[in-house]
C-alpha positions as a Markdown table, in Angstrom:
| # | Residue | x | y | z |
|---|---|---|---|---|
| 1 | Met | 0.0 | 0.0 | 0.0 |
| 2 | Val | 1.4 | 3.4 | -0.9 |
| 3 | Gly | 2.6 | 5.3 | 2.1 |
| 4 | Glu | 2.5 | 2.3 | 4.4 |
| 5 | Asn | 6.3 | 2.3 | 5.0 |
| 6 | Lys | 6.4 | 6.1 | 5.4 |
| 7 | Phe | 3.7 | 6.0 | 8.0 |
| 8 | Arg | 5.4 | 3.0 | 9.7 |
| 9 | Lys | 8.6 | 5.1 | 10.0 |
| 10 | Trp | 6.6 | 8.1 | 11.3 |
| 11 | Leu | 5.1 | 5.9 | 14.0 |
| 12 | Glu | 8.5 | 4.5 | 14.9 |
| 13 | Val | 9.8 | 8.1 | 15.4 |
| 14 | Glu | 6.7 | 9.1 | 17.5 |
| 15 | Ile | 7.1 | 6.0 | 19.7 |
| 16 | Ala | 10.8 | 6.6 | 20.2 |
| 17 | Val | 10.2 | 10.1 | 21.3 |
| 18 | Cys | 7.5 | 9.0 | 23.7 |
| 19 | Glu | 9.9 | 6.5 | 25.2 |
| 20 | Thr | 12.6 | 9.2 | 25.6 |
| 21 | Leu | 10.1 | 11.6 | 27.2 |
| 22 | Ala | 9.0 | 8.9 | 29.7 |
| 23 | Glu | 12.6 | 8.1 | 30.6 |
| 24 | Arg | 13.1 | 11.7 | 31.4 |
| 25 | Gly | 9.9 | 11.8 | 33.5 |
| 26 | Ile | 8.1 | 14.2 | 31.1 |
| 27 | Ile | 5.2 | 11.8 | 30.3 |
| 28 | Pro | 3.9 | 8.8 | 32.2 |
| 29 | Ser | 5.6 | 5.4 | 31.5 |
| 30 | Arg | 2.3 | 3.7 | 31.6 |
| 31 | Ala | 1.1 | 5.9 | 28.8 |
| 32 | Val | 4.0 | 4.8 | 26.7 |
| 33 | Gln | 3.2 | 1.1 | 27.3 |
| 34 | Val | -0.4 | 1.8 | 26.1 |
| 35 | Ile | 0.9 | 3.7 | 23.1 |
| 36 | Lys | 3.2 | 0.9 | 22.1 |
| 37 | Glu | 0.5 | -1.8 | 22.6 |
| 38 | Arg | -2.2 | 0.0 | 20.6 |
| 39 | Ala | -0.3 | 2.3 | 18.2 |
| 40 | Asn | -1.4 | 1.7 | 14.6 |
| 41 | Phe | -2.9 | 3.6 | 11.7 |
| 42 | Asn | -5.1 | 3.2 | 8.7 |
| 43 | Val | -3.8 | 4.6 | 5.4 |
| 44 | Glu | -7.2 | 5.0 | 3.9 |
| 45 | Arg | -8.3 | 6.9 | 7.0 |
| 46 | Ile | -5.3 | 9.1 | 6.9 |
| 47 | Asn | -6.0 | 10.0 | 3.3 |
| 48 | Glu | -9.6 | 10.8 | 4.2 |
| 49 | Ile | -8.6 | 13.0 | 7.1 |
| 50 | Glu | -6.0 | 14.8 | 5.1 |
| 51 | Lys | -8.6 | 15.8 | 2.5 |
| 52 | Gln | -10.4 | 17.7 | 5.3 |
| 53 | Val | -7.5 | 19.1 | 7.3 |
| 54 | Lys | -4.9 | 19.6 | 4.4 |
| 55 | His | -2.1 | 18.4 | 6.7 |
| 56 | Asp | -0.5 | 15.0 | 6.4 |
| 57 | Val | 1.0 | 14.8 | 9.9 |
| 58 | Ile | -2.2 | 15.9 | 11.6 |
| 59 | Ala | -4.1 | 13.3 | 9.5 |
| 60 | Phe | -1.6 | 10.7 | 10.6 |
| 61 | Thr | -1.7 | 11.6 | 14.3 |
| 62 | Thr | -5.5 | 11.7 | 14.2 |
| 63 | Ser | -5.6 | 8.1 | 12.8 |
| 64 | Val | -3.1 | 6.9 | 15.4 |
| 65 | Ala | -5.2 | 8.6 | 18.1 |
| 66 | Glu | -8.2 | 6.6 | 16.9 |
| 67 | Phe | -6.3 | 3.4 | 17.8 |
| 68 | Val | -4.5 | 4.5 | 20.9 |
| 69 | Gly | -7.3 | 6.4 | 22.8 |
| 70 | Pro | -6.7 | 9.0 | 25.6 |
| 71 | Glu | -3.0 | 8.2 | 25.9 |
| 72 | Ser | -2.6 | 9.6 | 22.3 |
| 73 | Arg | -2.3 | 13.0 | 23.9 |
| 74 | Tyr | 1.3 | 12.2 | 24.4 |
| 75 | Val | 1.9 | 11.2 | 20.8 |
| 76 | His | 3.7 | 14.1 | 18.9 |
| 77 | Tyr | 4.2 | 15.9 | 22.3 |
| 78 | Gly | 6.9 | 18.6 | 21.8 |
| 79 | Leu | 7.5 | 17.8 | 18.2 |
| 80 | Thr | 7.0 | 19.7 | 14.9 |
| 81 | Ser | 5.8 | 18.0 | 11.8 |
| 82 | Ser | 9.3 | 18.4 | 10.4 |
| 83 | Asp | 10.9 | 16.6 | 13.3 |
| 84 | Val | 8.8 | 13.5 | 12.5 |
| 85 | Val | 9.0 | 13.7 | 8.7 |
| 86 | Asp | 12.7 | 14.5 | 8.5 |
| 87 | Thr | 13.8 | 11.9 | 11.0 |
| 88 | Ala | 11.6 | 9.2 | 9.4 |
| 89 | Leu | 13.0 | 10.1 | 6.0 |
| 90 | Ala | 16.5 | 9.6 | 7.3 |
| 91 | Leu | 15.4 | 6.2 | 8.6 |
| 92 | Gln | 14.0 | 5.3 | 5.2 |
| 93 | Leu | 17.2 | 6.5 | 3.4 |
| 94 | Lys | 19.3 | 4.3 | 5.7 |
| 95 | Glu | 17.0 | 1.3 | 5.0 |
| 96 | Ser | 17.2 | 2.0 | 1.2 |
| 97 | Ser | 20.9 | 2.3 | 1.3 |
| 98 | Arg | 21.2 | -1.1 | 2.9 |
| 99 | Ser | 19.0 | -2.6 | 0.3 |
| 100 | Cys | 21.0 | -1.0 | -2.5 |
| 101 | Lys | 24.2 | -2.1 | -1.0 |
| 102 | Lys | 23.0 | -5.7 | -0.7 |
| 103 | Met | 21.7 | -5.7 | -4.3 |
| 104 | Cys | 25.1 | -4.3 | -5.6 |
| 105 | Arg | 27.0 | -6.9 | -3.7 |
| 106 | Asn | 24.8 | -9.7 | -5.2 |
| 107 | Phe | 25.1 | -8.2 | -8.7 |
| 108 | Trp | 28.9 | -8.1 | -8.6 |
| 109 | Lys | 29.2 | -11.7 | -7.4 |
| 110 | Phe | 28.4 | -12.8 | -11.0 |
């Protein structure tokens, strides 16, 4: 599904930030447990929300909130959209580089 990996990386970033904030005592540890257990999203729902709000990250966090419930108030806490998008893009590039490197190694074996 288009966007699935992008949103998966966004969620990875959001959860990592929640874990860090909990370690520092800024948000409750129990909330992070709930977020990790329930966090998910629906790409179709994100697209639907984005048509209304005209903002991809707001649409994403709204979809995540629908899965997480009240603890979702800590998702995206202290972040800008660019924080999430840019960090997730860096993770995607790292992942892509590994794949390219592996493909090149396999290609040059022949």
